[in-house]
C-alpha positions, 0 to 999 in steps of 0.5 A: 581600532577593536576591529583592526585587531579582530583582523589581526587576531584572525590572520595570526591564528589562523590555524586555531580559528580554522581547527575551531571551525571545523570542530563547530561544524562537524558538531552541528553536522552531526546533530543534524545527521543524527536528528534526520535519522531519527526523524526518517526512522520514527516516521517510517515506524509510524507511517510504513514506507508507503506513509513516508513515501506520500510524506515525501512527495507533499514536502517535494510538492508544496516546498521545494523550489523549482530550481531545487525540483529541477535538479533532483529530478535531473538526478533522479532521471539520470539514476533511472537511466543508469538502472535501465542501462544496467539492465531490464527485467523483460517485463513491459509495463506499458502493455502489462500495466492494470487498468484504473478502469478495473476498480470501477468493477467496485462500485456495486461493493461501495454502495453495498457497504455504504448502505449496510445500515438499511441492508434488508435479507432476500429470500435466498439470503434468508434461507441460507441464513446470511448477516446480510444480502449482496443479491438484490443490490449486486444483481440489480441491472442498469440502462446504458446511461448507468441509471439503475432498474428497479427490482420487481423481485425481492431476490433480484431482478432477472435478466429479460430480453428487451432493450429496457432490461438492461445489464449489470455490466452498464452499472460499472460506471467511473467511481471517480477515483482520485488518480491524477497521478497514477498512469492509466493502464490498459489490462483489464479484468474479464468477469461475467458480470451478468450472471447473478449473485447467490449466497453461499454461506455466513460463518463468524463475521464473514459473509460469502456470496457466490456467482458462476463464471464458467461450467462450475467455476465460481468467483466469490466475494467475502464481506467483514468488518473489523473494529479494531484494525486501521485501514493502514495496517491492513493494506500493509498486511497485504501488500508486503511479501517479507511479512506475509512470509511470517504469517502466511504458513501456505505462502511457500514462495512470495518473490517480488519480480518486478516493480512499475517505475512509473511514480504513482502507478504503486504496481507490481509483479509477484510470483507466489507458490501456493501449498495445497492439502496431500495428494494435490499438486502445490498451485503457483501463480505469476500476477500482477498486482495494483492499489489505490489509496484514495485520499478524498474518498478514504478508501483502498482498492486493490487489484490482482490478475494472473500474468506471465514472465519469461523467468518464471515459466511452469514447471512439472509437479506444480500447476500453473494458474493462469486465469485468476483475478481479484478486487479488494475495497478497504473503506475505514470507518473514519480515518486510515490510521483510526481502528474500525474498517469494512472490506470486501474481497471478489476474487476468482481463479480456474485451478486448471484440473477438474477437482470434485465439488465437495473438495472445492466447498471444503476449501471455501468453507473451511480454509478461506475463513480460516485464512482470512482470520489469520490475516486478521490476527497478522494485521493485530500482530503488526500493529502490536509490534509497530507500537512497541517500535513507537514506544522504543523509539520516543524513548530514544528519541533525543534531539541532541545526542551527547555522543554527538555534541561539541565538548567544553574544549572545542566551544565556540570559535567565535568567543575564543577568537574573542577571548585570544583578541582581547589577550592580544591587546592586553599584551600590546598595552603592556608593551607600551607602557 
């Protein structure tokens, strides 16, 4: 009997039922939308854009069921086709993507960081008053099998002519990065691996060595450690072009030309105009950047190399640097989000025109430490700003926002319907009497 009255009440009050139901759905949907927006904003503030992408990929692999996953992949595929149909930037990533084998050149850098507690200075590093010595490890040669050849000199082994003299290039065996989701790439860095590293100078927390690549042209290797910044923040400062425009006053132009559409590639094509001192023309670069964040090894690798793009030709009044490459290793003390890291930067560029040696020395010994210090300060400022944003986010983070909560008049449509049903049944009983 009660059920029949309940059904009758639904039929007679369908309009009120629909209105109450819509109010309830609106309230729930508004609350959930607000919650999702707050969560996304919060996680982006904590982990950054790249961290948010990694969280999404982890959720996608673990939580989404195959039918939903297939539907989402179809939507993404259609979107990609639509973007491609709208126009291409003319850059062939399949031919220009940096090879993962470039990171194998960092093997000696990893060994150097891991053996720092036992680091001993060679005679050349002692003469230069270096804090650390890279020469003994960096100049060590390997046989074709990859086995190291023991050094017989405190200054490092010298190249020989016999078959057992080995080569530094042979030491670049794969370091075993976790790159299951990353495309391989084909473009490789060309460096003079068999030339010897020599100490250059040590200043503050920086130790710098150099190696001759060509006549009077050197590549440089910089080591430093920072105890109060995190690897993730340091990576953000390295890769965020918008933020770099704020802290690097020598970057006159810094533009993203293209981004590799293949998931997991982490590759970008960038234009960079660098301000040089007076009496010198500014230098500009078009280069490809790729980075790998290895969760298993707790290390980050960044690789840059000069490239070309038809919409960014060389301009008069600027010197286009085409022969340029760099490699960076970032190794946190513990985790990516915890303070403390080692980093090694190896870079080389050919300025394109002859420059007096004293100018080169000034740029290397003065400008480079100043730039690296500026980069460290920028990382500290970024971490401080992010912490303040997190604090504000926590203060304003409410699971239920009163602006979106259903008011008392809306109430529960089921409860309202039950009350109306009871009221109608009471009226019927009164009429019968």
